[in-house]
mmCIF file of the N, C-alpha and C atoms, coordinates in Angstrom:
data_MODEL
# 
_entry.id   MODEL 
# 
loop_
_atom_site.group_PDB 
_atom_site.id 
_atom_site.type_symbol 
_atom_site.label_atom_id 
_atom_site.label_alt_id 
_atom_site.label_comp_id 
_atom_site.label_asym_id 
_atom_site.label_entity_id 
_atom_site.label_seq_id 
_atom_site.pdbx_PDB_ins_code 
_atom_site.Cartn_x 
_atom_site.Cartn_y 
_atom_site.Cartn_z 
_atom_site.occupancy 
_atom_site.B_iso_or_equiv 
_atom_site.pdbx_formal_charge 
_atom_site.auth_seq_id 
_atom_site.auth_comp_id 
_atom_site.auth_asym_id 
_atom_site.auth_atom_id 
_atom_site.pdbx_PDB_model_num 
ATOM 1   N N  . MET A 1 1  ? -13.897 28.000 58.463 1.00 0.00 ? 1  MET A N  1 
ATOM 2   C CA . MET A 1 1  ? -15.199 27.038 58.063 1.00 0.00 ? 1  MET A CA 1 
ATOM 3   C C  . MET A 1 1  ? -14.509 26.053 57.059 1.00 0.00 ? 1  MET A C  1 
ATOM 4   N N  . VAL A 1 2  ? -14.955 24.889 57.382 1.00 0.00 ? 2  VAL A N  1 
ATOM 5   C CA . VAL A 1 2  ? -14.532 23.478 56.559 1.00 0.00 ? 2  VAL A CA 1 
ATOM 6   C C  . VAL A 1 2  ? -15.752 23.394 55.427 1.00 0.00 ? 2  VAL A C  1 
ATOM 7   N N  . THR A 1 3  ? -15.165 23.263 54.357 1.00 0.00 ? 3  THR A N  1 
ATOM 8   C CA . THR A 1 3  ? -15.922 23.297 52.968 1.00 0.00 ? 3  THR A CA 1 
ATOM 9   C C  . THR A 1 3  ? -15.767 21.711 52.286 1.00 0.00 ? 3  THR A C  1 
ATOM 10  N N  . PHE A 1 4  ? -16.508 20.785 52.398 1.00 0.00 ? 4  PHE A N  1 
ATOM 11  C CA . PHE A 1 4  ? -16.314 19.485 51.925 1.00 0.00 ? 4  PHE A CA 1 
ATOM 12  C C  . PHE A 1 4  ? -16.602 19.589 50.282 1.00 0.00 ? 4  PHE A C  1 
ATOM 13  N N  . THR A 1 5  ? -15.790 18.926 49.580 1.00 0.00 ? 5  THR A N  1 
ATOM 14  C CA . THR A 1 5  ? -15.891 18.996 48.043 1.00 0.00 ? 5  THR A CA 1 
ATOM 15  C C  . THR A 1 5  ? -16.453 17.552 47.570 1.00 0.00 ? 5  THR A C  1 
ATOM 16  N N  . THR A 1 6  ? -15.544 16.415 48.250 1.00 0.00 ? 6  THR A N  1 
ATOM 17  C CA . THR A 1 6  ? -16.133 15.089 47.752 1.00 0.00 ? 6  THR A CA 1 
ATOM 18  C C  . THR A 1 6  ? -15.903 14.199 49.021 1.00 0.00 ? 6  THR A C  1 
ATOM 19  N N  . VAL A 1 7  ? -16.676 13.429 49.143 1.00 0.00 ? 7  VAL A N  1 
ATOM 20  C CA . VAL A 1 7  ? -16.670 12.255 50.162 1.00 0.00 ? 7  VAL A CA 1 
ATOM 21  C C  . VAL A 1 7  ? -16.707 11.012 49.416 1.00 0.00 ? 7  VAL A C  1 
ATOM 22  N N  . ARG A 1 8  ? -15.712 10.090 49.640 1.00 0.00 ? 8  ARG A N  1 
ATOM 23  C CA . ARG A 1 8  ? -15.391 8.971  49.073 1.00 0.00 ? 8  ARG A CA 1 
ATOM 24  C C  . ARG A 1 8  ? -15.137 7.764  50.030 1.00 0.00 ? 8  ARG A C  1 
ATOM 25  N N  . TRP A 1 9  ? -15.731 6.659  49.782 1.00 0.00 ? 9  TRP A N  1 
ATOM 26  C CA . TRP A 1 9  ? -15.519 5.485  50.834 1.00 0.00 ? 9  TRP A CA 1 
ATOM 27  C C  . TRP A 1 9  ? -15.587 4.137  50.219 1.00 0.00 ? 9  TRP A C  1 
ATOM 28  N N  . LYS A 1 10 ? -15.351 2.987  50.735 1.00 0.00 ? 10 LYS A N  1 
ATOM 29  C CA . LYS A 1 10 ? -15.686 1.701  50.344 1.00 0.00 ? 10 LYS A CA 1 
ATOM 30  C C  . LYS A 1 10 ? -15.585 0.766  51.807 1.00 0.00 ? 10 LYS A C  1 
ATOM 31  N N  . ASN A 1 11 ? -16.107 -0.520 51.447 1.00 0.00 ? 11 ASN A N  1 
ATOM 32  C CA . ASN A 1 11 ? -16.037 -1.357 52.610 1.00 0.00 ? 11 ASN A CA 1 
ATOM 33  C C  . ASN A 1 11 ? -16.532 -0.858 54.018 1.00 0.00 ? 11 ASN A C  1 
ATOM 34  N N  . PHE A 1 12 ? -17.454 0.138  53.939 1.00 0.00 ? 12 PHE A N  1 
ATOM 35  C CA . PHE A 1 12 ? -17.794 0.842  55.131 1.00 0.00 ? 12 PHE A CA 1 
ATOM 36  C C  . PHE A 1 12 ? -19.127 0.551  55.441 1.00 0.00 ? 12 PHE A C  1 
ATOM 37  N N  . LEU A 1 13 ? -19.514 -0.256 56.728 1.00 0.00 ? 13 LEU A N  1 
ATOM 38  C CA . LEU A 1 13 ? -21.002 -0.301 56.846 1.00 0.00 ? 13 LEU A CA 1 
ATOM 39  C C  . LEU A 1 13 ? -21.630 -1.302 55.678 1.00 0.00 ? 13 LEU A C  1 
ATOM 40  N N  . SER A 1 14 ? -22.533 -0.989 55.280 1.00 0.00 ? 14 SER A N  1 
ATOM 41  C CA . SER A 1 14 ? -23.337 -1.867 54.288 1.00 0.00 ? 14 SER A CA 1 
ATOM 42  C C  . SER A 1 14 ? -22.775 -1.627 52.956 1.00 0.00 ? 14 SER A C  1 
ATOM 43  N N  . THR A 1 15 ? -21.871 -0.683 52.447 1.00 0.00 ? 15 THR A N  1 
ATOM 44  C CA . THR A 1 15 ? -21.412 -0.423 51.350 1.00 0.00 ? 15 THR A CA 1 
ATOM 45  C C  . THR A 1 15 ? -20.317 -1.633 51.141 1.00 0.00 ? 15 THR A C  1 
ATOM 46  N N  . GLY A 1 16 ? -20.509 -1.910 49.549 1.00 0.00 ? 16 GLY A N  1 
ATOM 47  C CA . GLY A 1 16 ? -19.436 -2.748 48.932 1.00 0.00 ? 16 GLY A CA 1 
ATOM 48  C C  . GLY A 1 16 ? -17.903 -2.303 48.677 1.00 0.00 ? 16 GLY A C  1 
ATOM 49  N N  . ASN A 1 17 ? -17.372 -3.408 47.961 1.00 0.00 ? 17 ASN A N  1 
ATOM 50  C CA . ASN A 1 17 ? -15.830 -3.200 47.621 1.00 0.00 ? 17 ASN A CA 1 
ATOM 51  C C  . ASN A 1 17 ? -15.626 -2.020 46.552 1.00 0.00 ? 17 ASN A C  1 
ATOM 52  N N  . THR A 1 18 ? -16.641 -1.352 46.027 1.00 0.00 ? 18 THR A N  1 
ATOM 53  C CA . THR A 1 18 ? -16.523 -0.351 45.089 1.00 0.00 ? 18 THR A CA 1 
ATOM 54  C C  . THR A 1 18 ? -16.497 1.012  45.651 1.00 0.00 ? 18 THR A C  1 
ATOM 55  N N  . PHE A 1 19 ? -15.934 1.852  45.384 1.00 0.00 ? 19 PHE A N  1 
ATOM 56  C CA . PHE A 1 19 ? -15.884 3.098  45.927 1.00 0.00 ? 19 PHE A CA 1 
ATOM 57  C C  . PHE A 1 19 ? -17.222 3.975  45.581 1.00 0.00 ? 19 PHE A C  1 
ATOM 58  N N  . THR A 1 20 ? -17.689 4.269  46.791 1.00 0.00 ? 20 THR A N  1 
ATOM 59  C CA . THR A 1 20 ? -19.135 5.106  46.707 1.00 0.00 ? 20 THR A CA 1 
ATOM 60  C C  . THR A 1 20 ? -18.598 6.888  46.892 1.00 0.00 ? 20 THR A C  1 
ATOM 61  N N  . GLU A 1 21 ? -18.607 7.614  45.761 1.00 0.00 ? 21 GLU A N  1 
ATOM 62  C CA . GLU A 1 21 ? -18.243 8.952  45.897 1.00 0.00 ? 21 GLU A CA 1 
ATOM 63  C C  . GLU A 1 21 ? -19.625 10.121 45.464 1.00 0.00 ? 21 GLU A C  1 
ATOM 64  N N  . ILE A 1 22 ? -19.588 11.064 46.425 1.00 0.00 ? 22 ILE A N  1 
ATOM 65  C CA . ILE A 1 22 ? -20.423 11.710 46.455 1.00 0.00 ? 22 ILE A CA 1 
ATOM 66  C C  . ILE A 1 22 ? -19.896 13.435 46.462 1.00 0.00 ? 22 ILE A C  1 
ATOM 67  N N  . GLN A 1 23 ? -20.108 14.018 45.287 1.00 0.00 ? 23 GLN A N  1 
ATOM 68  C CA . GLN A 1 23 ? -19.838 15.419 45.271 1.00 0.00 ? 23 GLN A CA 1 
ATOM 69  C C  . GLN A 1 23 ? -20.576 16.440 45.944 1.00 0.00 ? 23 GLN A C  1 
ATOM 70  N N  . LEU A 1 24 ? -19.886 16.934 46.796 1.00 0.00 ? 24 LEU A N  1 
ATOM 71  C CA . LEU A 1 24 ? -20.922 17.933 48.044 1.00 0.00 ? 24 LEU A CA 1 
ATOM 72  C C  . LEU A 1 24 ? -20.745 19.273 47.235 1.00 0.00 ? 24 LEU A C  1 
ATOM 73  N N  . ASP A 1 25 ? -19.910 19.778 46.417 1.00 0.00 ? 25 ASP A N  1 
ATOM 74  C CA . ASP A 1 25 ? -19.747 20.975 45.759 1.00 0.00 ? 25 ASP A CA 1 
ATOM 75  C C  . ASP A 1 25 ? -20.313 21.705 44.661 1.00 0.00 ? 25 ASP A C  1 
ATOM 76  N N  . ARG A 1 26 ? -21.245 20.856 44.133 1.00 0.00 ? 26 ARG A N  1 
ATOM 77  C CA . ARG A 1 26 ? -21.843 21.142 42.975 1.00 0.00 ? 26 ARG A CA 1 
ATOM 78  C C  . ARG A 1 26 ? -22.775 22.670 43.062 1.00 0.00 ? 26 ARG A C  1 
ATOM 79  N N  . SER A 1 27 ? -23.283 22.776 44.164 1.00 0.00 ? 27 SER A N  1 
ATOM 80  C CA . SER A 1 27 ? -24.168 23.885 44.585 1.00 0.00 ? 27 SER A CA 1 
ATOM 81  C C  . SER A 1 27 ? -24.044 24.318 45.725 1.00 0.00 ? 27 SER A C  1 
ATOM 82  N N  . PRO A 1 28 ? -24.202 25.469 46.229 1.00 0.00 ? 28 PRO A N  1 
ATOM 83  C CA . PRO A 1 28 ? -24.028 26.063 47.412 1.00 0.00 ? 28 PRO A CA 1 
ATOM 84  C C  . PRO A 1 28 ? -24.515 25.403 48.570 1.00 0.00 ? 28 PRO A C  1 
ATOM 85  N N  . THR A 1 29 ? -25.522 24.900 48.682 1.00 0.00 ? 29 THR A N  1 
ATOM 86  C CA . THR A 1 29 ? -26.064 23.971 49.796 1.00 0.00 ? 29 THR A CA 1 
ATOM 87  C C  . THR A 1 29 ? -26.309 22.389 49.066 1.00 0.00 ? 29 THR A C  1 
ATOM 88  N N  . THR A 1 30 ? -26.354 21.423 50.104 1.00 0.00 ? 30 THR A N  1 
ATOM 89  C CA . THR A 1 30 ? -26.432 20.035 49.725 1.00 0.00 ? 30 THR A CA 1 
ATOM 90  C C  . THR A 1 30 ? -27.569 19.560 50.472 1.00 0.00 ? 30 THR A C  1 
ATOM 91  N N  . LEU A 1 31 ? -28.676 18.890 50.090 1.00 0.00 ? 31 LEU A N  1 
ATOM 92  C CA . LEU A 1 31 ? -29.774 18.303 50.638 1.00 0.00 ? 31 LEU A CA 1 
ATOM 93  C C  . LEU A 1 31 ? -29.566 16.726 50.357 1.00 0.00 ? 31 LEU A C  1 
ATOM 94  N N  . ILE A 1 32 ? -29.488 16.033 51.557 1.00 0.00 ? 32 ILE A N  1 
ATOM 95  C CA . ILE A 1 32 ? -29.419 14.789 51.625 1.00 0.00 ? 32 ILE A CA 1 
ATOM 96  C C  . ILE A 1 32 ? -30.843 13.870 51.767 1.00 0.00 ? 32 ILE A C  1 
ATOM 97  N N  . ILE A 1 33 ? -31.368 13.386 50.888 1.00 0.00 ? 33 ILE A N  1 
ATOM 98  C CA . ILE A 1 33 ? -32.565 12.924 51.204 1.00 0.00 ? 33 ILE A CA 1 
ATOM 99  C C  . ILE A 1 33 ? -32.895 11.299 50.380 1.00 0.00 ? 33 ILE A C  1 
ATOM 100 N N  . GLY A 1 34 ? -33.637 10.636 51.233 1.00 0.00 ? 34 GLY A N  1 
ATOM 101 C CA . GLY A 1 34 ? -33.632 9.133  50.720 1.00 0.00 ? 34 GLY A CA 1 
ATOM 102 C C  . GLY A 1 34 ? -35.063 8.367  51.451 1.00 0.00 ? 34 GLY A C  1 
ATOM 103 N N  . GLU A 1 35 ? -34.944 6.948  50.890 1.00 0.00 ? 35 GLU A N  1 
ATOM 104 C CA . GLU A 1 35 ? -35.956 6.543  51.843 1.00 0.00 ? 35 GLU A CA 1 
ATOM 105 C C  . GLU A 1 35 ? -35.240 5.789  52.985 1.00 0.00 ? 35 GLU A C  1 
ATOM 106 N N  . ASN A 1 36 ? -35.754 5.055  53.887 1.00 0.00 ? 36 ASN A N  1 
ATOM 107 C CA . ASN A 1 36 ? -35.160 4.366  54.966 1.00 0.00 ? 36 ASN A CA 1 
ATOM 108 C C  . ASN A 1 36 ? -34.192 3.285  54.040 1.00 0.00 ? 36 ASN A C  1 
ATOM 109 N N  . GLY A 1 37 ? -32.988 3.142  55.064 1.00 0.00 ? 37 GLY A N  1 
ATOM 110 C CA . GLY A 1 37 ? -32.030 2.193  54.379 1.00 0.00 ? 37 GLY A CA 1 
ATOM 111 C C  . GLY A 1 37 ? -31.322 2.690  52.993 1.00 0.00 ? 37 GLY A C  1 
ATOM 112 N N  . ALA A 1 38 ? -31.612 3.940  52.571 1.00 0.00 ? 38 ALA A N  1 
ATOM 113 C CA . ALA A 1 38 ? -30.550 4.276  51.473 1.00 0.00 ? 38 ALA A CA 1 
ATOM 114 C C  . ALA A 1 38 ? -29.228 4.725  51.981 1.00 0.00 ? 38 ALA A C  1 
ATOM 115 N N  . GLY A 1 39 ? -28.856 4.835  52.951 1.00 0.00 ? 39 GLY A N  1 
ATOM 116 C CA . GLY A 1 39 ? -27.416 5.205  53.545 1.00 0.00 ? 39 GLY A CA 1 
ATOM 117 C C  . GLY A 1 39 ? -26.942 6.642  53.821 1.00 0.00 ? 39 GLY A C  1 
ATOM 118 N N  . LYS A 1 40 ? -28.112 7.307  54.169 1.00 0.00 ? 40 LYS A N  1 
ATOM 119 C CA . LYS A 1 40 ? -27.806 8.673  54.847 1.00 0.00 ? 40 LYS A CA 1 
ATOM 120 C C  . LYS A 1 40 ? -26.929 8.654  56.072 1.00 0.00 ? 40 LYS A C  1 
ATOM 121 N N  . SER A 1 41 ? -27.430 7.792  56.854 1.00 0.00 ? 41 SER A N  1 
ATOM 122 C CA . SER A 1 41 ? -26.566 7.857  58.108 1.00 0.00 ? 41 SER A CA 1 
ATOM 123 C C  . SER A 1 41 ? -25.262 7.249  57.909 1.00 0.00 ? 41 SER A C  1 
ATOM 124 N N  . THR A 1 42 ? -25.223 6.563  56.752 1.00 0.00 ? 42 THR A N  1 
ATOM 125 C CA . THR A 1 42 ? -23.582 6.096  56.477 1.00 0.00 ? 42 THR A CA 1 
ATOM 126 C C  . THR A 1 42 ? -22.945 7.193  56.200 1.00 0.00 ? 42 THR A C  1 
ATOM 127 N N  . ILE A 1 43 ? -23.582 7.922  55.190 1.00 0.00 ? 43 ILE A N  1 
ATOM 128 C CA . ILE A 1 43 ? -22.566 9.404  54.963 1.00 0.00 ? 43 ILE A CA 1 
ATOM 129 C C  . ILE A 1 43 ? -22.270 10.126 56.344 1.00 0.00 ? 43 ILE A C  1 
ATOM 130 N N  . LEU A 1 44 ? -23.153 10.455 56.897 1.00 0.00 ? 44 LEU A N  1 
ATOM 131 C CA . LEU A 1 44 ? -22.749 11.142 58.359 1.00 0.00 ? 44 LEU A CA 1 
ATOM 132 C C  . LEU A 1 44 ? -21.784 10.039 59.092 1.00 0.00 ? 44 LEU A C  1 
ATOM 133 N N  . ASP A 1 45 ? -21.717 8.872  59.049 1.00 0.00 ? 45 ASP A N  1 
ATOM 134 C CA . ASP A 1 45 ? -20.746 8.067  59.982 1.00 0.00 ? 45 ASP A CA 1 
ATOM 135 C C  . ASP A 1 45 ? -19.448 8.114  59.243 1.00 0.00 ? 45 ASP A C  1 
ATOM 136 N N  . VAL A 1 46 ? -19.348 8.278  57.666 1.00 0.00 ? 46 VAL A N  1 
ATOM 137 C CA . VAL A 1 46 ? -18.083 8.368  57.005 1.00 0.00 ? 46 VAL A CA 1 
ATOM 138 C C  . VAL A 1 46 ? -17.541 9.675  57.479 1.00 0.00 ? 46 VAL A C  1 
ATOM 139 N N  . LEU A 1 47 ? -18.329 11.043 57.199 1.00 0.00 ? 47 LEU A N  1 
ATOM 140 C CA . LEU A 1 47 ? -17.838 12.122 57.472 1.00 0.00 ? 47 LEU A CA 1 
ATOM 141 C C  . LEU A 1 47 ? -17.162 12.110 59.016 1.00 0.00 ? 47 LEU A C  1 
ATOM 142 N N  . CYS A 1 48 ? -17.717 11.512 59.927 1.00 0.00 ? 48 CYS A N  1 
ATOM 143 C CA . CYS A 1 48 ? -17.539 11.848 61.132 1.00 0.00 ? 48 CYS A CA 1 
ATOM 144 C C  . CYS A 1 48 ? -16.253 10.843 61.630 1.00 0.00 ? 48 CYS A C  1 
ATOM 145 N N  . PHE A 1 49 ? -16.187 9.855  60.687 1.00 0.00 ? 49 PHE A N  1 
ATOM 146 C CA . PHE A 1 49 ? -15.087 8.664  61.008 1.00 0.00 ? 49 PHE A CA 1 
ATOM 147 C C  . PHE A 1 49 ? -13.964 9.242  60.484 1.00 0.00 ? 49 PHE A C  1 
ATOM 148 N N  . GLY A 1 50 ? -13.877 9.878  59.394 1.00 0.00 ? 50 GLY A N  1 
ATOM 149 C CA . GLY A 1 50 ? -12.769 10.463 58.664 1.00 0.00 ? 50 GLY A CA 1 
ATOM 150 C C  . GLY A 1 50 ? -12.224 11.643 59.610 1.00 0.00 ? 50 GLY A C  1 
ATOM 151 N N  . LEU A 1 51 ? -13.268 12.859 60.370 1.00 0.00 ? 51 LEU A N  1 
ATOM 152 C CA . LEU A 1 51 ? -12.872 13.702 60.824 1.00 0.00 ? 51 LEU A CA 1 
ATOM 153 C C  . LEU A 1 51 ? -12.212 13.354 62.287 1.00 0.00 ? 51 LEU A C  1 
ATOM 154 N N  . PHE A 1 52 ? -13.031 12.627 63.081 1.00 0.00 ? 52 PHE A N  1 
ATOM 155 C CA . PHE A 1 52 ? -12.817 12.188 64.498 1.00 0.00 ? 52 PHE A CA 1 
ATOM 156 C C  . PHE A 1 52 ? -12.267 11.090 64.700 1.00 0.00 ? 52 PHE A C  1 
ATOM 157 N N  . GLY A 1 53 ? -12.270 9.710  63.794 1.00 0.00 ? 53 GLY A N  1 
ATOM 158 C CA . GLY A 1 53 ? -11.857 8.655  64.104 1.00 0.00 ? 53 GLY A CA 1 
ATOM 159 C C  . GLY A 1 53 ? -12.644 7.743  64.947 1.00 0.00 ? 53 GLY A C  1 
ATOM 160 N N  . LYS A 1 54 ? -14.150 8.245  64.779 1.00 0.00 ? 54 LYS A N  1 
ATOM 161 C CA . LYS A 1 54 ? -15.295 7.366  65.365 1.00 0.00 ? 54 LYS A CA 1 
ATOM 162 C C  . LYS A 1 54 ? -16.385 7.852  64.553 1.00 0.00 ? 54 LYS A C  1 
ATOM 163 N N  . PRO A 1 55 ? -17.366 6.790  64.564 1.00 0.00 ? 55 PRO A N  1 
ATOM 164 C CA . PRO A 1 55 ? -18.694 6.962  63.792 1.00 0.00 ? 55 PRO A CA 1 
ATOM 165 C C  . PRO A 1 55 ? -19.541 7.960  64.688 1.00 0.00 ? 55 PRO A C  1 
ATOM 166 N N  . PHE A 1 56 ? -20.538 8.536  63.916 1.00 0.00 ? 56 PHE A N  1 
ATOM 167 C CA . PHE A 1 56 ? -21.569 9.500  64.635 1.00 0.00 ? 56 PHE A CA 1 
ATOM 168 C C  . PHE A 1 56 ? -22.510 8.561  65.568 1.00 0.00 ? 56 PHE A C  1 
ATOM 169 N N  . ARG A 1 57 ? -23.038 7.265  65.158 1.00 0.00 ? 57 ARG A N  1 
ATOM 170 C CA . ARG A 1 57 ? -23.698 6.505  66.057 1.00 0.00 ? 57 ARG A CA 1 
ATOM 171 C C  . ARG A 1 57 ? -22.938 5.579  66.815 1.00 0.00 ? 57 ARG A C  1 
ATOM 172 N N  . LYS A 1 58 ? -23.458 4.957  67.888 1.00 0.00 ? 58 LYS A N  1 
ATOM 173 C CA . LYS A 1 58 ? -22.718 4.091  68.731 1.00 0.00 ? 58 LYS A CA 1 
ATOM 174 C C  . LYS A 1 58 ? -22.686 2.514  68.082 1.00 0.00 ? 58 LYS A C  1 
ATOM 175 N N  . ILE A 1 59 ? -21.302 2.835  67.207 1.00 0.00 ? 59 ILE A N  1 
ATOM 176 C CA . ILE A 1 59 ? -21.098 1.689  66.601 1.00 0.00 ? 59 ILE A CA 1 
ATOM 177 C C  . ILE A 1 59 ? -19.619 1.239  66.808 1.00 0.00 ? 59 ILE A C  1 
ATOM 178 N N  . ASN A 1 60 ? -19.071 0.041  67.187 1.00 0.00 ? 60 ASN A N  1 
ATOM 179 C CA . ASN A 1 60 ? -17.845 -0.171 67.446 1.00 0.00 ? 60 ASN A CA 1 
ATOM 180 C C  . ASN A 1 60 ? -16.994 -0.371 66.017 1.00 0.00 ? 60 ASN A C  1 
ATOM 181 N N  . LYS A 1 61 ? -15.629 0.094  66.160 1.00 0.00 ? 61 LYS A N  1 
ATOM 182 C CA . LYS A 1 61 ? -14.837 0.091  64.896 1.00 0.00 ? 61 LYS A CA 1 
ATOM 183 C C  . LYS A 1 61 ? -14.768 -1.261 63.874 1.00 0.00 ? 61 LYS A C  1 
ATOM 184 N N  . GLY A 1 62 ? -14.916 -2.324 64.848 1.00 0.00 ? 62 GLY A N  1 
ATOM 185 C CA . GLY A 1 62 ? -15.193 -3.604 64.369 1.00 0.00 ? 62 GLY A CA 1 
ATOM 186 C C  . GLY A 1 62 ? -16.463 -3.729 63.319 1.00 0.00 ? 62 GLY A C  1 
ATOM 187 N N  . GLN A 1 63 ? -17.536 -3.184 63.581 1.00 0.00 ? 63 GLN A N  1 
ATOM 188 C CA . GLN A 1 63 ? -18.821 -3.268 62.950 1.00 0.00 ? 63 GLN A CA 1 
ATOM 189 C C  . GLN A 1 63 ? -18.775 -2.210 61.549 1.00 0.00 ? 63 GLN A C  1 
ATOM 190 N N  . LEU A 1 64 ? -17.735 -1.437 61.784 1.00 0.00 ? 64 LEU A N  1 
ATOM 191 C CA . LEU A 1 64 ? -17.975 -0.381 60.479 1.00 0.00 ? 64 LEU A CA 1 
ATOM 192 C C  . LEU A 1 64 ? -17.136 -1.181 59.168 1.00 0.00 ? 64 LEU A C  1 
ATOM 193 N N  . ILE A 1 65 ? -16.360 -2.126 59.464 1.00 0.00 ? 65 ILE A N  1 
ATOM 194 C CA . ILE A 1 65 ? -15.897 -2.746 58.002 1.00 0.00 ? 65 ILE A CA 1 
ATOM 195 C C  . ILE A 1 65 ? -16.946 -3.900 57.666 1.00 0.00 ? 65 ILE A C  1 
ATOM 196 N N  . ASN A 1 66 ? -17.199 -3.786 56.240 1.00 0.00 ? 66 ASN A N  1 
ATOM 197 C CA . ASN A 1 66 ? -18.302 -4.638 55.603 1.00 0.00 ? 66 ASN A CA 1 
ATOM 198 C C  . ASN A 1 66 ? -17.362 -5.780 55.152 1.00 0.00 ? 66 ASN A C  1 
ATOM 199 N N  . THR A 1 67 ? -17.778 -7.063 55.930 1.00 0.00 ? 67 THR A N  1 
ATOM 200 C CA . THR A 1 67 ? -17.293 -8.230 55.478 1.00 0.00 ? 67 THR A CA 1 
ATOM 201 C C  . THR A 1 67 ? -17.814 -8.820 54.463 1.00 0.00 ? 67 THR A C  1 
# 
């Protein structure tokens, strides 16, 4: 089993040049909720890109970098 403790990224999709860090080990389970456009899918894309080298959604690698 893989246990994630922290997810950290910057310049990924619509996030800026400062690091975004989310701690996932504060409790036994983690629920990610938010309004549309809050970045829930970005977290999923970050995890998938970190593990497999490609995002969860059908986005090419050139579109992942925040310009």
